[in-house]
C-alpha positions in Angstrom: 17.8 -15.3 -0.6 19.9 -18.4 -1.0 23.5 -18.5 0.4 26.1 -19.8 -2.3 27.9 -22.6 -0.7 31.2 -23.5 -2.5 31.7 -27.3 -2.8 35.4 -27.3 -3.2 37.1 -28.8 0.0 40.0 -31.4 0.6 38.9 -35.1 1.0 39.7 -35.8 4.8 37.9 -39.2 4.9 34.3 -40.2 4.7 33.0 -39.3 8.4 34.3 -35.7 8.1 33.4 -35.2 4.5 29.8 -36.7 5.1 29.4 -34.5 8.1 30.4 -31.4 6.2 28.0 -32.2 3.4 25.2 -32.7 6.0 26.3 -29.2 7.4 26.0 -27.7 3.7 22.5 -29.4 3.2 21.2 -28.0 6.6 22.4 -24.5 5.7 20.7 -24.6 2.3 17.6 -26.0 3.9 17.6 -23.4 6.4 17.7 -20.5 3.6 15.0 -22.3 1.7 12.8 -22.7 4.6 9.6 -20.2 4.5 10.2 -17.0 6.3 8.1 -16.8 9.6 5.7 -14.2 9.7 3.6 -12.7 12.5 0.3 -10.8 11.3 -1.1 -8.1 13.6 -4.4 -7.0 12.5 -7.6 -5.1 13.6 -10.1 -7.7 12.8 -10.2 -10.8 10.6 -13.4 -11.5 8.6 -14.2 -12.5 5.2 -13.0 -9.9 2.7 -11.3 -8.0 5.2 -7.9 -6.6 4.5 -6.5 -9.2 6.8 -8.2 -11.9 5.1 -7.4 -10.7 1.6 -3.6 -10.2 2.5 -2.8 -12.8 5.3 -5.1 -15.5 4.1 -2.8 -15.9 0.9 -0.2 -17.4 3.0 -2.8 -20.2 4.0 -4.8 -20.5 0.9 -2.4 -19.7 -1.9 -2.9 -16.4 -4.0 -6.2 -17.5 -5.3 -7.6 -17.9 -1.8 -8.8 -21.4 -2.7 -5.8 -23.5 -2.5 -5.3 -23.7 -6.1 -2.9 -20.9 -6.9 0.7 -20.1 -6.3 2.2 -20.2 -2.9 4.4 -17.8 -1.1 7.8 -18.5 0.6 6.3 -17.2 3.9 4.7 -19.0 6.8 2.1 -17.6 9.1 3.3 -18.5 12.6 1.2 -16.2 14.8 -1.7 -13.9 14.6 -2.9 -11.2 16.8 -6.6 -9.8 16.3 -7.4 -6.6 18.2 -11.1 -7.1 17.8 -13.2 -10.1 17.3 -16.5 -9.4 15.2 -19.4 -11.9 15.1 -18.2 -12.9 11.8 -14.6 -13.6 12.7 -12.9 -16.2 10.5 -9.5 -16.2 12.2 -10.2 -18.8 14.9 -11.4 -21.3 12.2 -8.4 -20.8 10.1 -6.2 -21.1 13.2 -7.7 -24.5 13.9 -7.5 -25.8 10.3 -4.0 -24.4 9.7 -2.6 -24.8 13.1 -1.2 -21.5 14.0 -1.6 -19.7 17.3 -4.0 -16.9 18.2 -1.7 -14.6 20.2 -3.1 -12.8 23.4 -1.2 -9.7 22.6 1.3 -8.2 20.1 4.3 -9.3 22.3 3.2 -12.7 22.4 2.7 -12.8 18.6 6.2 -11.6 18.0 7.9 -13.7 20.4 6.0 -16.9 20.3 6.2 -17.2 24.0 9.9 -17.3 24.2 10.5 -13.7 25.6 12.3 -12.6 22.5 11.7 -11.9 19.0 10.9 -15.2 17.2 9.8 -14.2 13.6 11.4 -13.0 10.5 8.8 -10.5 9.5 5.5 -8.6 10.6 2.4 -7.6 8.6 0.8 -4.9 10.3 -2.9 -4.4 8.8 -5.0 -1.9 10.6 -7.9 -1.7 8.5 -11.6 -2.3 9.3 -13.0 -2.7 12.6 -15.0 -0.6 15.2 -12.6 2.4 15.6 -13.5 6.2 16.3 -13.1 9.0 13.3 -11.1 12.0 13.9 -12.5 15.6 13.7 -11.5 15.7 10.0 -13.2 12.4 9.3 -10.2 10.0 9.1 -10.7 6.6 10.5 -8.3 6.3 13.5 -7.0 2.8 13.3 -4.4 2.1 16.1 -1.4 1.9 13.9 0.8 3.9 16.3 -0.3 1.6 19.1 0.4 -1.5 17.0 3.6 -0.1 15.9 5.0 0.9 19.3 4.3 -2.5 20.8 6.2 -4.0 17.9 9.3 -1.6 18.5 9.3 -2.5 22.2 9.8 -6.1 21.3 12.6 -5.2 18.8 14.4 -3.0 21.3 14.1 -5.7 24.0 15.3 -8.4 21.6 18.2 -6.2 20.3 17.2 -7.0 16.7 14.7 -5.9 14.2 12.8 -7.5 11.0 11.1 -6.2 8.2 7.6 -4.7 8.6 4.7 -4.0 6.1 2.1 -1.6 7.1 -1.1 -1.9 4.9 -2.2 1.5 3.4 -1.2 4.7 5.1 1.4 5.0 7.7 -1.1 6.6 10.1 -4.3 8.6 10.0 -2.3 11.8 11.0 1.0 13.3 10.2 2.5 13.2 13.8 1.9 9.4 14.1 3.1 8.8 10.5 6.2 10.6 10.9 6.8 8.9 14.4 6.7 5.6 12.5 8.9 6.7 9.8 11.7 8.3 12.1 11.5 5.2 14.3 12.2 2.6 11.6 15.0 4.9 10.2 16.5 5.1 13.7 16.3 1.4 14.2 17.2 0.6 10.5 14.0 -1.3 10.2 13.3 -2.4 6.6 9.9 -0.8 6.3 7.3 -0.8 3.5 3.7 0.5 3.5 1.1 1.7 1.0 -1.9 1.1 -1.1 -2.3 -2.0 -3.6 -3.4 0.4 -6.5 0.1 1.7 -7.7 1.4 -1.6 -8.7 -1.9 -2.9 -10.1 -2.7 -3.1 -13.8 -3.1 0.0 -15.9 -5.5 0.2 -19.0 -3.5 1.2 -21.3 -0.2 0.0 -19.7 1.5 3.5 -19.8 4.2 5.1 -17.5 6.1 8.3 -17.3 9.4 8.3 -18.6 11.8 8.5 -15.7 13.1 12.0 -15.7 10.5 13.6 -17.6 9.0 17.1 -17.1 5.7 17.0 -15.7 3.7 20.2 -14.7 0.1 18.8 -14.2 -1.6 15.6 -13.5 -5.4 15.4 -13.5 -7.1 12.3 -12.0 -10.3 10.8 -10.8 -10.9 8.8 -7.5 -14.0 7.6 -5.9 -15.2 6.2 -2.6 -14.8 8.0 0.7 -12.0 10.5 0.9 -10.2 9.1 3.9 -10.1 5.5 2.4 -10.3 5.4 -1.2 -9.0 8.9 -1.8 -5.8 7.6 -0.2 -5.6 5.0 -3.0 -6.1 7.7 -5.6 -3.2 9.9 -4.0 -0.8 6.9 -3.9 -1.6 5.8 -7.4 -1.0 9.2 -8.7 2.1 9.8 -6.7 3.7 6.5 -8.1 3.5 8.3 -11.5 4.6 11.8 -10.2 7.8 10.5 -8.5 9.1 9.4 -11.7 9.5 13.0 -13.0 12.6 15.1 -13.4 14.4 15.7 -10.1 12.3 13.1 -8.2 10.1 13.9 -5.4 10.8 17.1 -3.3 7.6 17.4 -1.2 4.5 19.3 -1.0 4.1 23.0 -0.1 0.2 23.2 0.1 -3.1 21.3 -0.4 -6.6 22.1 -0.9 -10.1 20.2 -0.9 -12.9 22.0 -2.8 -16.4 20.7 -2.6 -19.8 21.4 -4.3 -20.1 24.1 -7.0 -16.6 25.1 -6.4 -15.5 21.8 -8.1 -17.5 22.6 -11.3 -16.1 26.2 -11.2 -12.5 25.1 -11.1 -13.0 23.2 -14.4 -14.9 26.0 -16.1 -12.4 28.7 -14.9 -9.5 26.4 -16.0 -8.1 26.3 -12.6 -7.8 22.5 -13.8 -6.8 21.6 -17.3 -10.1 20.5 -19.0 -8.4 18.6 -21.7 -6.6 16.5 -19.0 -9.9 16.1 -17.1 -11.7 14.8 -20.3 -8.8 12.3 -20.9 -8.9 11.1 -17.2 -12.6 10.7 -17.5 -12.4 8.8 -20.8 -10.4 6.1 -19.0 -13.2 5.4 -16.6 -15.7 2.6 -17.3 -18.8 4.1 -18.9 -16.9 7.2 -20.5 -14.7 5.3 -23.0 -16.5 6.8 -26.0 -16.6 10.4 -25.0 -19.8 10.3 -22.9 -20.7 13.4 -21.2 -20.5 13.7 -17.4 -24.1 14.2 -15.8 -23.1 16.4 -12.8 -26.5 15.9 -11.2 -25.5 12.3 -10.3 -22.8 13.6 -8.2 -24.4 14.6 -4.8 -20.9 15.5 -3.2 -18.4 16.4 -5.7 -14.8 17.0 -4.3 -11.7 18.2 -5.7 -8.3 17.2 -4.0 -5.4 19.5 -5.0 -1.9 18.9 -4.1 0.7 21.6 -5.0 4.1 20.1 -5.0 7.3 22.3 -4.1 8.8 22.0 -7.6 5.6 23.2 -9.2 3.9 20.1 -10.0 0.1 20.3 -9.6 -2.1 17.3 -9.1 -5.9 17.6 -9.1 -8.0 14.6 -8.1 -11.8 14.6 -8.7 -14.1 12.6 -6.5 -17.3 12.1 -8.2 -19.3 9.5 -6.4 -22.6 8.6 -8.1 -21.2 9.1 -11.5 -17.7 7.6 -11.6 -16.3 4.6 -9.7 -12.7 4.3 -10.9 -9.1 5.5 -10.4 -7.8 7.2 -13.5 -4.9 10.0 -14.2 -3.8 11.9 -17.3 -0.8 14.0 -18.0 1.1 15.7 -20.8 4.2 13.8 -22.1 7.2 14.9 -23.9 8.0 18.1 -25.8 5.0 17.6 -27.9 2.7 17.9 -24.9 0.7 14.8 -26.1 -2.0 13.7 -23.5 -1.3 10.2 -22.0 -4.0 8.8 -19.8 -4.7 5.5 -18.0 -6.9 3.6 -15.7 -5.4 2.0 -12.5 -7.5 -1.2 -12.6 -8.0 -3.5 -9.7 -9.7 -7.0 -9.6 -13.0 -6.1 -8.0 -13.8 -10.0 -7.3 -12.4 -12.3 -5.2 -9.4 -13.2 -4.9 -8.5 -9.4 -5.6 -5.1 -10.2 -7.1 -3.9 -6.7 -6.6 -3.4 -7.6 -3.0 -1.3 -10.5 -4.2 0.9 -8.2 -6.2 1.3 -6.2 -2.9 2.2 -9.3 -1.0 4.7 -10.1 -3.6 6.6 -6.8 -2.7 6.6 -7.7 0.9 8.1 -11.3 0.1 10.7 -9.8 -2.0 11.7 -7.4 1.3 11.6 -10.4 3.4 14.1 -12.2 1.0 16.5 -9.3 0.5 16.0 -7.0 3.4 15.5 -4.0 1.0 12.1 -2.4 0.6 10.4 -3.1 -2.8 9.5 0.6 -3.1 10.1 3.8 -1.1 8.3 4.1 2.1 8.6 7.9 1.7 5.9 7.7 -1.1 3.4 6.5 1.6 4.8 9.0 4.1 4.1 11.9 1.7 0.5 10.7 0.8 -0.3 10.0 4.5 0.6 13.5 5.4 -1.1 15.0 2.2 -4.4 13.2 3.0 -4.4 14.3 6.6 -4.1 18.0 5.3 -6.7 17.5 2.6 -9.2 16.3 5.1 -8.2 19.4 7.3 -9.0 21.7 4.3 -12.3 20.0 3.8 -13.3 20.7 7.4 -12.2 24.6 6.9 -14.4 25.1 3.9 -11.8 24.3 1.3 -9.1 26.6 2.7 -5.6 26.3 1.2 -3.3 24.7 4.0 0.3 25.1 3.8 2.3 22.2 4.5 5.9 23.0 5.2 6.2 19.7 7.2 5.7 17.7 4.0 9.2 18.3 2.6 9.8 14.8 1.7 12.6 14.4 -0.6 13.1 11.1 -2.3 14.2 9.4 -5.4 12.1 6.5 -7.0 13.6 3.3 -6.4 10.7 1.2 -8.1 9.5 1.1 -11.8 6.0 0.1 -12.5 5.5 -2.9 -15.0 2.3 -4.4 -16.1 1.5 -7.4 -14.0 0.6 -10.8 -15.4 -3.2 -11.3 -15.9 -5.1 -11.9 -12.8 -6.7 -15.2 -12.1 -10.4 -15.7 -12.8 -12.5 -13.6 -10.4 -15.4 -15.0 -8.5 -18.1 -13.4 -6.3 -16.9 -11.7 -3.1 -19.4 -13.8 -1.2 -17.5 -17.0 -2.2 -14.8 -18.7 -0.1 
């Protein structure tokens, strides 16, 4: 954010006035200079999250050098793993930024103290183990703790963005959240889906009463299920009273999913409305259950009584959607959370816009508490799945917050091109 410099000063002679004007120019130029960013990533290959996010700082938002630029400059990169198809070394050579030997080196640029204005922490993709519940164990806490060590040693902090969930387990997610709060670190995290396009472009009126949301997700529960939870939470947090936390979760599978519909444990009208927003079902087509080999139902019981039900119907549906009842009339509102599934994947550009705003203002563009809650809910949902769909009480997920972000339909995305293209 630019400082306002008042150009009102007594005239004391050419030399002193020229010096003063030069000082003003230098101050304004410093404010206009791109913010220096260090990227800490697990791996950097074509179409990885590191590529889709960080490469925008090098190749514009269209990833081909022809789009809009960001007022950020990549000044260092640390890659935890280097797969055979790594592209970071080629980019470093062509764009002249260093590949750091470690996280400390990436943040200090060899000076021994913090030398960047912000950190992109992207721990997604790579050869890492899975937990006993099936969650991919990316080294987010290790990345975070090494970053915090530099902050503490340097006596100052800078904004940090963590891609997707805060961590794959509640203990690590809360550790990251508490440390950020303790050190007053501007922290953002989360999915690219909440801020993406909605078809149709609808939202919950802030302060509206909500009792049930039914949605559809796809992909693996640990990876894409998180996106579904985040998208729906961005709707839920707008309700009357804001967010008060989650009291219990459950993950049903197999025939129990269909029974939940037949026994009206989930509102069947909301389900049909959510399904009708998915591609291929816009005209009321019937769901062919035989195409769904492993149906799952992710249920989240909020402390204030709101119930969220997310159906994972791989094989038959590949979309994120949601439906809810609005206003006193109880009319159903439904939408698809649409993402650009072609390069450049502009929903990631929208995500980077949020980080850029935080870099300029020092204030997170949306509440990190949203991602803290969804990180914990996902961890418990996966635990429920490993325990045959048991109801998991979650007293730890008493996460209270008020929404500080309001969804708006983004501008149309740039033309997409095949993921295989550069």
